[in-house]
C-alpha positions as CSV (number, residue, x, y, z in Angstrom):
1,M,105.8,96.2,191.2
2,A,104.5,92.8,192.4
3,E,106.4,91.1,195.2
4,Y,107.6,87.6,194.5
5,S,109.5,85.5,196.9
6,E,113.0,84.3,196.2
7,E,111.5,80.8,195.8
8,Q,109.0,81.9,193.2
9,R,111.7,83.8,191.3
10,K,113.9,80.8,191.4
11,Q,111.1,78.5,190.2
12,L,110.4,80.6,187.1
13,Q,114.1,81.2,186.3
14,D,114.8,77.5,186.7
15,L,111.9,76.5,184.3
16,L,113.0,79.1,181.7
17,G,116.6,77.8,181.9
18,K,115.4,74.2,181.6
19,W,113.3,74.9,178.5
20,R,115.9,77.2,176.9
21,S,118.3,74.3,177.2
22,K,116.0,71.5,176.1
23,L,114.9,73.5,173.0
24,R,118.5,74.4,172.1
25,L,117.8,78.1,172.7
26,D,120.8,78.7,175.1
27,Q,122.0,81.6,173.0
28,W,119.0,83.6,174.1
29,I,119.1,85.8,177.1
30,V,115.7,86.1,178.8
31,R,115.2,88.9,181.4
32,V,112.2,88.5,183.6
33,Q,110.4,91.8,184.3
34,W,109.0,91.2,187.7
35,D,106.2,93.8,187.5
36,R,103.0,91.9,187.0
37,L,101.2,92.1,183.7
38,P,98.0,94.2,183.9
39,D,94.9,91.9,183.9
40,S,93.8,91.8,180.3
41,G,90.8,89.5,181.2
42,E,92.5,86.8,179.1
43,G,94.4,85.2,182.0
44,T,97.8,85.7,180.3
45,V,100.2,83.4,182.2
46,L,103.5,84.7,180.8
47,E,104.3,87.0,177.9
48,I,107.6,87.1,176.0
49,Q,108.8,90.0,173.9
50,P,112.0,89.4,171.8
51,V,114.1,92.5,171.1
52,E,114.4,92.9,167.4
53,G,117.8,92.2,166.0
54,R,119.1,90.5,169.1
55,Q,118.8,87.2,170.9
56,F,117.4,88.9,173.9
57,A,113.9,88.9,175.2
58,N,111.9,90.4,178.1
59,L,109.4,88.1,179.8
60,R,106.5,89.5,181.8
61,V,104.7,87.6,184.5
62,G,100.9,87.2,184.5
63,T,99.1,84.5,186.3
64,F,102.1,82.1,186.3
65,F,102.2,81.6,190.1
66,E,98.4,80.8,190.1
67,Q,99.0,77.7,187.9
68,T,99.5,74.1,188.8
69,Q,103.1,72.8,188.4
70,S,102.3,71.2,185.0
71,Q,100.6,74.3,183.8
72,A,103.6,76.4,184.8
73,E,105.9,74.0,183.1
74,N,103.8,74.2,179.9
75,A,103.7,78.0,180.1
76,A,107.5,78.3,180.3
77,C,108.0,75.8,177.5
78,H,105.4,77.7,175.4
79,E,107.2,81.0,175.8
80,M,110.5,79.5,174.9
81,F,109.0,78.0,171.7
82,H,108.1,81.6,170.7
83,L,111.8,82.4,170.7
84,G,112.3,79.6,168.1
85,F,109.8,81.3,165.9
86,N,111.3,84.8,166.3
87,Q,113.2,84.9,163.0
88,M,110.2,83.8,161.1
89,D,108.1,86.5,162.8
90,V,110.6,89.1,161.8
91,V,110.6,88.0,158.1
92,V,106.8,87.8,158.0
93,E,106.6,91.3,159.5
94,Q,108.9,92.6,156.8
95,M,106.7,91.1,154.1
96,L,103.6,92.5,155.7
97,E,105.0,96.0,155.5
98,Q,104.7,95.8,151.7
99,L,100.9,95.4,151.9
100,S,98.1,97.9,152.2
101,P,97.2,98.7,155.8
102,Q,94.0,96.7,155.7
103,M,95.6,93.6,154.2
104,R,98.5,94.0,156.6
105,E,96.3,93.9,159.7
106,L,94.2,91.0,158.4
107,L,97.2,88.9,157.6
108,R,99.1,89.9,160.7
109,T,96.1,88.7,162.8
110,L,95.8,85.5,160.9
111,Y,99.6,84.8,161.1
112,H,99.7,85.4,164.9
113,E,96.7,83.2,165.5
114,Q,98.3,80.4,163.6
115,V,101.7,80.7,165.3
116,E,99.9,80.7,168.6
117,R,98.1,77.5,167.7
118,I,101.3,75.8,166.6
119,V,103.2,77.0,169.7
120,D,100.3,75.7,171.9
121,W,100.5,72.4,170.2
122,L,104.2,72.1,170.4
123,A,104.2,73.0,174.1
124,L,101.4,70.6,174.8
125,I,103.3,67.6,173.3
126,T,106.6,68.7,174.8
127,A,105.4,69.7,178.3
128,P,102.0,68.0,178.8
129,M,99.7,69.4,181.4
130,D,98.4,66.8,183.9
131,E,94.9,68.2,183.6
132,L,94.8,67.2,179.9
133,R,96.4,63.8,180.1
């Protein structure tokens, strides 16, 4: 388990609370899992995993504490937007289950790529990164 200071923990919890509130997602409970994500080579900053059928999600920490303040803000906002898409994700997943395995995997990949692009865009216009202004 990675060791994070109380200040770091508070920083992340405060940003998550801020964006849950701003995006009207207060009904969601987000539990931070403080064990650091394994390095995937993709530089994952944060990763949220909603629990099916509940308004509860686990959030894993990647390179969050290596980011600038505006990048960290954007990352927290980005993950909260994923919660807003959760019900659509569930419905799409149910529809995909009706397809052949090959078509299911193709469409699942395409769907997730598009959702990620939309969430990136929404987070960027909502919590701009200084580096991109």
